[in-house]
C-alpha positions in Angstrom: 5.3 -6.1 -20.7 4.6 -7.8 -24.0 2.5 -6.2 -26.7 0.6 -8.2 -29.2 -1.3 -6.3 -31.8 -1.8 -3.3 -29.6 -2.8 -5.3 -26.5 -0.7 -5.0 -23.5 -0.3 -8.1 -21.2 1.0 -7.5 -17.6 2.8 -10.0 -15.3 1.3 -10.9 -12.0 2.4 -13.2 -9.2 0.1 -15.2 -6.9 0.8 -17.1 -3.6 -1.4 -19.9 -2.4 -1.4 -21.3 1.1 -3.2 -24.6 1.6 -6.1 -24.4 4.0 -5.9 -28.2 4.8 -2.3 -29.4 5.1 -3.5 -33.0 4.7 -4.0 -32.3 1.0 -1.0 -32.7 -1.4 0.2 -29.3 -2.6 1.5 -31.0 -5.8 -2.0 -32.1 -6.8 -3.6 -28.7 -6.1 -0.8 -26.6 -7.8 -1.6 -27.9 -11.3 -3.4 -25.3 -13.4 -4.1 -27.2 -16.5 -7.9 -26.7 -16.4 -9.1 -24.4 -19.2 -6.9 -21.4 -19.0 -8.7 -18.4 -20.4 -7.5 -16.8 -23.7 -4.9 -14.1 -23.2 -3.7 -15.8 -20.0 -0.4 -17.7 -19.6 1.1 -19.4 -16.7 4.8 -19.1 -16.9 6.1 -20.7 -13.7 4.8 -22.6 -10.6 7.1 -22.8 -7.5 6.0 -25.5 -5.0 7.1 -25.6 -1.4 5.9 -29.0 -0.3 6.8 -28.9 3.4 5.4 -25.4 3.9 2.2 -26.3 2.1 2.2 -23.4 -0.3 3.0 -22.5 -4.0 3.7 -19.4 -6.0 2.8 -18.7 -9.7 3.9 -16.2 -12.3 1.1 -15.3 -14.7 0.8 -13.1 -17.8 -2.7 -11.8 -18.4 -4.7 -8.7 -19.4 -5.6 -7.8 -15.8 -5.0 -9.1 -12.2 -8.8 -9.5 -12.0 -8.6 -12.2 -14.7 -5.9 -14.1 -12.7 -8.0 -13.8 -9.4 -11.2 -15.0 -11.1 -9.5 -18.0 -12.6 -7.8 -19.0 -9.3 -10.9 -18.5 -7.2 -12.9 -20.9 -9.5 -10.1 -23.3 -9.7 -8.6 -23.6 -6.1 -10.6 -21.0 -4.2 -12.0 -23.5 -1.7 -8.6 -25.1 -1.0 -6.2 -22.2 -0.7 -5.9 -18.7 0.7 -4.5 -16.7 -2.1 -2.7 -13.3 -2.4 -1.9 -11.5 -5.7 0.8 -9.0 -6.7 1.6 -6.9 -9.7 5.0 -7.6 -11.2 6.9 -4.7 -12.8 8.7 -6.2 -15.8 10.9 -3.2 -16.1 12.5 -3.6 -12.6 12.2 -7.3 -12.1 15.4 -9.5 -12.3 14.8 -12.9 -13.7 
């Protein structure tokens, strides 16, 4: 957890399975479109052959991450979201 001027940001992971395996996962896994304030994408892990990718986010809430992803790739992927406990996670 990181604290900025009294605001607590939490870490979240997301996993995205392509619905149409004919699309390129590398093209869809790019989240460069207008990230909201107080939201950071730390890492993206792409599995080309399996047609999915995972992301590590830092944001105010998991709802913020879900909203952004659903408007960005919602029609192209089935997505799942997880809380990440920064105190027990090994990097």
